[in-house]
LOTI-284113 format. One record per residue: x, y, z of N, C-alpha, C, O in turn; residue number from 1. Coordinates in steps of 0.05 Angstrom, whole numbers, plus 5000, padded with zeros to 4 digits. Layout:
<kolnus>
+------+------+------+------+------+------+------+------+------+------+------+------+-----+
!  n_X !  n_Y !  n_Z ! ca_X ! ca_Y ! ca_Z !  c_X !  c_Y !  c_Z !  o_X !  o_Y !  o_Z !   n !
+------+------+------+------+------+------+------+------+------+------+------+------+-----+
!    X !    Y !    Z !    X !    Y !    Z !    X !    Y !    Z !    X !    Y !    Z ! NUM !
...
+------+------+------+------+------+------+------+------+------+------+------+------+-----+
</kolnus>
This chain:
<kolnus>
+------+------+------+------+------+------+------+------+------+------+------+------+-----+
!  n_X !  n_Y !  n_Z ! ca_X ! ca_Y ! ca_Z !  c_X !  c_Y !  c_Z !  o_X !  o_Y !  o_Z !   n !
+------+------+------+------+------+------+------+------+------+------+------+------+-----+
! 5458 ! 1701 ! 2979 ! 5435 ! 1704 ! 2962 ! 5426 ! 1733 ! 2961 ! 5418 ! 1743 ! 2940 !   1 !
! 5427 ! 1747 ! 2984 ! 5419 ! 1775 ! 2985 ! 5438 ! 1792 ! 2967 ! 5429 ! 1810 ! 2953 !   2 !
! 5464 ! 1785 ! 2967 ! 5483 ! 1799 ! 2950 ! 5477 ! 1795 ! 2920 ! 5478 ! 1813 ! 2904 !   3 !
! 5470 ! 1770 ! 2914 ! 5463 ! 1764 ! 2886 ! 5439 ! 1779 ! 2877 ! 5438 ! 1789 ! 2855 !   4 !
! 5418 ! 1781 ! 2894 ! 5394 ! 1796 ! 2887 ! 5400 ! 1825 ! 2884 ! 5390 ! 1838 ! 2866 !   5 !
! 5417 ! 1836 ! 2901 ! 5425 ! 1864 ! 2899 ! 5440 ! 1869 ! 2873 ! 5435 ! 1889 ! 2859 !   6 !
! 5459 ! 1851 ! 2867 ! 5474 ! 1854 ! 2842 ! 5456 ! 1852 ! 2818 ! 5459 ! 1867 ! 2798 !   7 !
! 5437 ! 1833 ! 2819 ! 5418 ! 1829 ! 2797 ! 5400 ! 1854 ! 2793 ! 5395 ! 1863 ! 2771 !   8 !
! 5391 ! 1865 ! 2815 ! 5375 ! 1890 ! 2814 ! 5391 ! 1913 ! 2802 ! 5381 ! 1929 ! 2786 !   9 !
! 5417 ! 1914 ! 2809 ! 5434 ! 1935 ! 2798 ! 5438 ! 1931 ! 2768 ! 5438 ! 1951 ! 2753 !  10 !
! 5441 ! 1906 ! 2760 ! 5444 ! 1901 ! 2731 ! 5418 ! 1908 ! 2716 ! 5420 ! 1918 ! 2694 !  11 !
! 5395 ! 1903 ! 2728 ! 5370 ! 1910 ! 2715 ! 5368 ! 1940 ! 2712 ! 5359 ! 1950 ! 2691 !  12 !
! 5376 ! 1955 ! 2732 ! 5375 ! 1984 ! 2731 ! 5394 ! 1994 ! 2709 ! 5387 ! 2012 ! 2693 !  13 !
! 5418 ! 1983 ! 2708 ! 5437 ! 1991 ! 2687 ! 5427 ! 1984 ! 2659 ! 5430 ! 2000 ! 2641 !  14 !
! 5415 ! 1961 ! 2657 ! 5404 ! 1953 ! 2631 ! 5382 ! 1972 ! 2622 ! 5381 ! 1980 ! 2599 !  15 !
! 5365 ! 1980 ! 2641 ! 5344 ! 1999 ! 2635 ! 5356 ! 2026 ! 2626 ! 5346 ! 2039 ! 2608 !  16 !
! 5377 ! 2035 ! 2640 ! 5390 ! 2060 ! 2632 ! 5402 ! 2059 ! 2605 ! 5400 ! 2077 ! 2589 !  17 !
! 5415 ! 2036 ! 2598 ! 5427 ! 2033 ! 2572 ! 5405 ! 2032 ! 2550 ! 5408 ! 2044 ! 2529 !  18 !
! 5383 ! 2018 ! 2556 ! 5362 ! 2017 ! 2536 ! 5350 ! 2044 ! 2532 ! 5343 ! 2051 ! 2509 !  19 !
! 5347 ! 2060 ! 2553 ! 5336 ! 2087 ! 2550 ! 5355 ! 2104 ! 2533 ! 5346 ! 2119 ! 2516 !  20 !
! 5381 ! 2102 ! 2539 ! 5401 ! 2117 ! 2523 ! 5400 ! 2108 ! 2494 ! 5401 ! 2125 ! 2476 !  21 !
! 5399 ! 2083 ! 2489 ! 5398 ! 2072 ! 2462 ! 5374 ! 2082 ! 2447 ! 5375 ! 2090 ! 2424 !  22 !
! 5351 ! 2083 ! 2460 ! 5326 ! 2092 ! 2448 ! 5329 ! 2122 ! 2441 ! 5320 ! 2130 ! 2419 !  23 !
! 5340 ! 2138 ! 2459 ! 5344 ! 2166 ! 2453 ! 5363 ! 2170 ! 2429 ! 5358 ! 2187 ! 2412 !  24 !
! 5383 ! 2153 ! 2427 ! 5402 ! 2155 ! 2405 ! 5387 ! 2148 ! 2379 ! 5391 ! 2161 ! 2358 !  25 !
! 5371 ! 2127 ! 2379 ! 5356 ! 2119 ! 2355 ! 5337 ! 2142 ! 2347 ! 5335 ! 2149 ! 2324 !  26 !
! 5322 ! 2153 ! 2366 ! 5303 ! 2174 ! 2360 ! 5318 ! 2198 ! 2349 ! 5308 ! 2211 ! 2330 !  27 !
! 5341 ! 2205 ! 2360 ! 5357 ! 2227 ! 2350 ! 5366 ! 2222 ! 2322 ! 5365 ! 2239 ! 2305 !  28 !
! 5376 ! 2198 ! 2317 ! 5386 ! 2191 ! 2290 ! 5363 ! 2192 ! 2270 ! 5366 ! 2201 ! 2248 !  29 !
! 5339 ! 2182 ! 2278 ! 5316 ! 2182 ! 2260 ! 5308 ! 2211 ! 2253 ! 5303 ! 2217 ! 2230 !  30 !
! 5308 ! 2228 ! 2274 ! 5301 ! 2255 ! 2269 ! 5321 ! 2269 ! 2251 ! 5314 ! 2283 ! 2232 !  31 !
! 5347 ! 2264 ! 2256 ! 5368 ! 2276 ! 2240 ! 5366 ! 2266 ! 2211 ! 5368 ! 2282 ! 2192 !  32 !
! 5361 ! 2240 ! 2207 ! 5358 ! 2229 ! 2180 ! 5334 ! 2242 ! 2166 ! 5336 ! 2250 ! 2142 !  33 !
! 5312 ! 2243 ! 2180 ! 5288 ! 2256 ! 2168 ! 5293 ! 2285 ! 2161 ! 5285 ! 2294 ! 2140 !  34 !
! 5307 ! 2299 ! 2178 ! 5314 ! 2327 ! 2173 ! 5332 ! 2329 ! 2148 ! 5328 ! 2347 ! 2132 !  35 !
! 5351 ! 2311 ! 2146 ! 5369 ! 2312 ! 2123 ! 5354 ! 2306 ! 2097 ! 5358 ! 2319 ! 2077 !  36 !
! 5336 ! 2286 ! 2098 ! 5321 ! 2279 ! 2075 ! 5303 ! 2303 ! 2066 ! 5301 ! 2309 ! 2043 !  37 !
! 5290 ! 2315 ! 2086 ! 5273 ! 2338 ! 2080 ! 5289 ! 2361 ! 2067 ! 5280 ! 2373 ! 2047 !  38 !
! 5312 ! 2366 ! 2079 ! 5329 ! 2387 ! 2068 ! 5338 ! 2381 ! 2040 ! 5339 ! 2398 ! 2022 !  39 !
! 5346 ! 2356 ! 2035 ! 5354 ! 2348 ! 2008 ! 5332 ! 2351 ! 1988 ! 5335 ! 2361 ! 1967 !  40 !
! 5308 ! 2341 ! 1996 ! 5285 ! 2343 ! 1978 ! 5278 ! 2372 ! 1971 ! 5272 ! 2378 ! 1948 !  41 !
! 5280 ! 2389 ! 1991 ! 5274 ! 2417 ! 1986 ! 5295 ! 2430 ! 1967 ! 5288 ! 2444 ! 1949 !  42 !
! 5321 ! 2424 ! 1973 ! 5342 ! 2434 ! 1956 ! 5340 ! 2423 ! 1927 ! 5344 ! 2438 ! 1908 !  43 !
! 5333 ! 2398 ! 1924 ! 5330 ! 2386 ! 1898 ! 5307 ! 2399 ! 1883 ! 5309 ! 2404 ! 1859 !  44 !
! 5285 ! 2404 ! 1897 ! 5262 ! 2417 ! 1885 ! 5269 ! 2445 ! 1875 ! 5261 ! 2452 ! 1853 !  45 !
! 5284 ! 2460 ! 1891 ! 5292 ! 2487 ! 1882 ! 5311 ! 2485 ! 1859 ! 5310 ! 2502 ! 1840 !  46 !
! 5329 ! 2466 ! 1859 ! 5348 ! 2462 ! 1836 ! 5333 ! 2455 ! 1811 ! 5338 ! 2466 ! 1790 !  47 !
! 5313 ! 2437 ! 1813 ! 5297 ! 2430 ! 1790 ! 5282 ! 2454 ! 1779 ! 5281 ! 2458 ! 1755 !  48 !
! 5271 ! 2469 ! 1797 ! 5256 ! 2493 ! 1788 ! 5275 ! 2513 ! 1774 ! 5267 ! 2525 ! 1754 !  49 !
! 5298 ! 2517 ! 1786 ! 5317 ! 2536 ! 1774 ! 5326 ! 2526 ! 1746 ! 5330 ! 2541 ! 1727 !  50 !
! 5330 ! 2499 ! 1744 ! 5338 ! 2487 ! 1718 ! 5316 ! 2492 ! 1697 ! 5322 ! 2500 ! 1674 !  51 !
! 5291 ! 2488 ! 1705 ! 5268 ! 2492 ! 1686 ! 5267 ! 2521 ! 1677 ! 5264 ! 2527 ! 1654 !  52 !
! 5271 ! 2539 ! 1697 ! 5270 ! 2568 ! 1690 ! 5293 ! 2575 ! 1671 ! 5289 ! 2590 ! 1652 !  53 !
! 5316 ! 2564 ! 1676 ! 5339 ! 2569 ! 1658 ! 5334 ! 2558 ! 1630 ! 5340 ! 2572 ! 1610 !  54 !
! 5322 ! 2534 ! 1628 ! 5316 ! 2523 ! 1602 ! 5296 ! 2541 ! 1587 ! 5299 ! 2546 ! 1563 !  55 !
! 5276 ! 2551 ! 1602 ! 5256 ! 2568 ! 1589 ! 5269 ! 2594 ! 1580 ! 5262 ! 2604 ! 1558 !  56 !
! 5287 ! 2605 ! 1596 ! 5301 ! 2630 ! 1588 ! 5318 ! 2625 ! 1563 ! 5318 ! 2642 ! 1545 !  57 !
! 5331 ! 2603 ! 1562 ! 5348 ! 2597 ! 1538 ! 5330 ! 2593 ! 1514 ! 5336 ! 2603 ! 1492 !  58 !
! 5307 ! 2580 ! 1517 ! 5289 ! 2577 ! 1495 ! 5278 ! 2603 ! 1485 ! 5276 ! 2608 ! 1461 !  59 !
! 5272 ! 2621 ! 1504 ! 5261 ! 2648 ! 1496 ! 5283 ! 2664 ! 1482 ! 5277 ! 2678 ! 1462 !  60 !
! 5307 ! 2663 ! 1491 ! 5329 ! 2677 ! 1478 ! 5334 ! 2666 ! 1450 ! 5338 ! 2680 ! 1431 !  61 !
! 5333 ! 2639 ! 1448 ! 5337 ! 2626 ! 1422 ! 5315 ! 2634 ! 1402 ! 5320 ! 2637 ! 1379 !  62 !
! 5290 ! 2637 ! 1412 ! 5268 ! 2644 ! 1394 ! 5270 ! 2674 ! 1385 ! 5261 ! 2681 ! 1364 !  63 !
! 5282 ! 2690 ! 1402 ! 5283 ! 2719 ! 1395 ! 5306 ! 2725 ! 1376 ! 5308 ! 2747 ! 1366 !  64 !
! 5324 ! 2706 ! 1372 ! 5347 ! 2711 ! 1354 ! 5339 ! 2708 ! 1326 ! 5356 ! 2711 ! 1308 !  65 !
+------+------+------+------+------+------+------+------+------+------+------+------+-----+
</kolnus>
């Protein structure tokens, strides 16, 4: 019985370690995903702005011809 309790306690410790590791992995993945989304949104915003500027420049050149 004592051996079973020792083994069970060891399993509980290992389960806690795995859960902690899993939580860190999830947090890391969430952070990475959020970082990627933020970077994409920023890049898309700059691309949209550059596109608008290019359209305006083309319009201005077209009007001056």
